[in-house]
N, C-alpha and C positions, 0 to 999 in steps of 0.2 A: 504494498498501500504506499508505504512512503517512497518505493525508489520512482513508481506509478507520479506521485504526486510533485516528487521531483522535476520529472521528464516533461509535465504540466506547467511548470514554471519554470522552469529555464533551459537556456538553448546552453547545446554544448559548441565548445572552438566550429567545428565541421559545417555546424548548423547553420551559424552568424555568417559564418565567408561563403555558403550557400549563397545566406539570402542575402549579401554586398556582394554578392560577384568576386570576391577578393580574394585572393591566395590566405591558407590558416595559416601564414607566415604573420601575413600584414595582421590577423587578427594578434595572437600574437601582438604584434606590436602596438597596436589601441590600445592594451589593456596597459601593458606596460607602465604607456607615459602617460594613464588615465583618461583618455579623450572617451573610452567609453565603459559604460559603467558595467562591475564586475562582481565574483564571489568569489575565492580561494578556498571555505570551511571546510569542502571535502578531499581540498587534496590536490583537486584539479584545475583549471579553471571553467566556472559553471552565465551563462550573462541571465540577467534577470528579466523574463519579454516586455512587463510591464514599463521597465529601466531604461531598456531597449528600445521599446513603444517610443517613450518620452523623448529618449536622445533620437530619432531620424525624424523623429518629428519638427521639432526643435533645428536639425538641420539641415528642414527642408528650404527651398527656395522654392519662387515663382508666388502667381496667385494663393495665396492662401486658405484653402477651406478653412468657416469658423470650425475652432475646436471645440466648438460643446454641437457640432451637427453628429447626430445619430447614425449611420448604417442603417437599416433597417436587416437581422440577416434569412436578406435572399439574391438566391441567384440569377441572374437574370442574362439574356441573351440568347448565342442558337443551340438547341435541345440537343443534347447526343444522351445514347443511350446507356452505355455502363455509365455515363455518371449520375445519370436521374435512378436508375442500381442501384450506385454504392450510397446515394443519399438516403434515400429508406433503410436500405442494411446497415448504412451506419450509425442510426438514430443523432443523427449529428444535431438535429435542429434547424435544419435549413429550410425556408422554405424556395419553389419555382415560380419564374415566372417567363420563361423559353418563348420567344418569336421568334428576334432572329438579331443578329449579330448589330447588325448597324443598330433594330431599337435598344440592345444589350448596352454598348456602348451609350448611347443616350439618354438611357435611363441611369448609367451609372456616375455620368457626369452631371448628375443631377442628382444625387448620392440616396437613390429609389436602390440600393438595392451593395452588400459587399463583395461580391463579385458577380465576371459577365463571362461567356465560354461564345470564343468566336473564333473563328476558321474564317479571316479577309485575305484572302490576296494583295500583293503589294501591287500596287501597279507599274512599280515596273521590276523588275528582276523574278527570284522563285522565292524568292520570302512571304511571311506571314504574318500578317498583325499588329505589327509594328509602327509602319506609318498608318496606318487607321489611331491607333495608341497613343503616339507622336501629337496626331492633329488633335484631336478630338480630347485628352487628357490633357494636354498639356498645363501643365503645374499643381497637380494634385499625383500625393503618393500609393501610387499604384507599384503597380510588381505584374511581369505576363511571365508566367510557368506554361511548363507544359503539363498539355492533360496525354494527352497519346495523336497517335499518327494514325489516322482510316485509309482505307482502300475506298478510293471514289469510284464510282463508273456508268456507265446502262444498265441500269434494270428495265431485265425483257422478260415477254412473255416466259413461265415453264416449256424449254424444250425451244423455248427462243425461235417459233415458227418461220420468223423473217428474216432469219439469216445475218442478225446484224453485228457488226465484228468492229466497227470504231463510230468517233464523229463523225466522220463525213457518210455514213448513212440515215444520220436525222434528216435530211433532205426529203419531204414526201412526207414523211411520218409527224403523227401529231404527240408531242413532246406533253409533261406535267409541268406545269412552269409551278413557280411559284415567288411567292412577292421579293419587291427587287428590293427591297433589305435580306432579303437573305443568302448569305453566303455562297451559300452553293446558284443561287442566280445570278450572283456576279462570276463566280470561279467559272462556271459556260459560260458566259457572254463572255469571257475573258478568251477561254478556247477555242469556243469559235473563231473566233477573231481570229485567231494565229494558224485556225484552217480556210481560213480565206471565205467560211458559212456567215451572213450578215445573219444575225438575230431577228431581223422584222420578217426573212423570208421565209422561218421557222412555224409550222402551226403549230400555234402553243394552246395550253385548255385553259379555263380560268382560272389567276393563282389560288394554290394551294399555301395554305400553313405554316409544314409540317413533312419532314423526310417520310413520316408515315402517310398518312393522307397522300401525298406524290404517287409510293408505290402503290397504292390500293387502288391508285384512278387506276394503274395498269391491269393489276392481278382484276379489275370487272369489267376492262376491255374498251373503258373509256383515255385510254392515251397510249400509246402504243414503244415509251419510252420515257423511263422518268431518268435523273441525272441523282442516284440517291450514293449512299452508303452499300456496302457487300454486307454489313450484318443484317439493315432492313431488308435486304434482302432474299437471306436467307433465311429471319421466320418466316416471310411470308409465303416460301419457294418457289422462289420468280429466279429466274437469271441469271446473271451477275455478267457485264465485259468488264473488264478490268480498265480502268482509264491509265489515274494516277494515285499517289497517294499526299493526302495533305496532311496539315499541319491542327490541329485545335490546341487552343488555348484558353488559358484562365489567366486572364484582368481582377488583379485580388488589390483590395484597397488595403497596402502596408502595415498599419496598424491594427485591420481587421483580421488579417491570417493569424497573429497569438490568438485571435480570442477562441475560446471552447468550440464553436462549431466547424473550422474551417480544420483547428489542430482536431478533433474527433476522425473528419472524412476523411483528412490524410492518412491518422493512425491507421485508419479499416484497411486503406489500399494499400498497407502495407501486409496486410494477412494472406494467411491461403487462400480463403473464402474467393477476396477480389481477385486472385491471379489464377483462381482457374472461373472465373464467371469472365474475366478477359480473355482465354483461352478458348471457352465457349464461342463465343461471341464469334465471328466473322468479320476478319481487316484490321482489327486492333492493332496494333504494336505500343506497350507501357514503359520500355525500356528505357524511355526518356523521362519521364514523368517526373515535376515537377520541375524539371529544369528550370534555373531563371533565366529567360533570354533577354529579358532587359527591365532594368532598377533606376524607378526615376529620380533626376539628379533632388 
């Protein structure tokens, strides 16, 4: 019990280094100079979470968010099946308001949640989410952590009767559309442009607001193709044509990362039950989970 309490109240040298995206040697230097709050009571360096939070807040630059503002325990942004399952199974206390990546960014910027799930392709290059985060969340204390890499492609009817093999086969087909704010719709438009195909020439359905709803249009015959996740296709026993691997990240309020809901979710994600579930779902790579890709100044 005591060890669990210590783990919840203190960060190790490695955990603090990962959060700050610095070498452990630099953490030791910060501790030795007294710049970062720490304790040596157990014979090794431990960093009190609440004091580290205050230290980070005091050293943040840019337009300040009110210190009295409280983010509700809500996870915003794009839906991910594995994440939603982990939230339930971990009993972390987080509620969900999954709509789309851009909606999540807008709501996160307005302090409507403590984290947002994103899979927004950077306009230039092959990166994910960071350009959008820098543009929208400038001045907020936010960390972008990897949740998972996901296999995305073309979901088609069981047996693939039309013989769909690539994006070029989209011409003349009915495609399940997502709302413009959805990361999958932005990504598909980018891939179509790279393939020399005009989105305006595609036959789109009326937009739907989730990966599952888009795949269900294929299942019931309302669409020929959905640009979706391998795991969703497997759940509905539809065929899947791989196109690419994308990265789904969590943009997390830096202070909220240390609070019980996010820490309870993170702890559950280190469990055998979570590893088994990720392996059972099709198309997930969790080897880089919680790797920090961006930490605001």
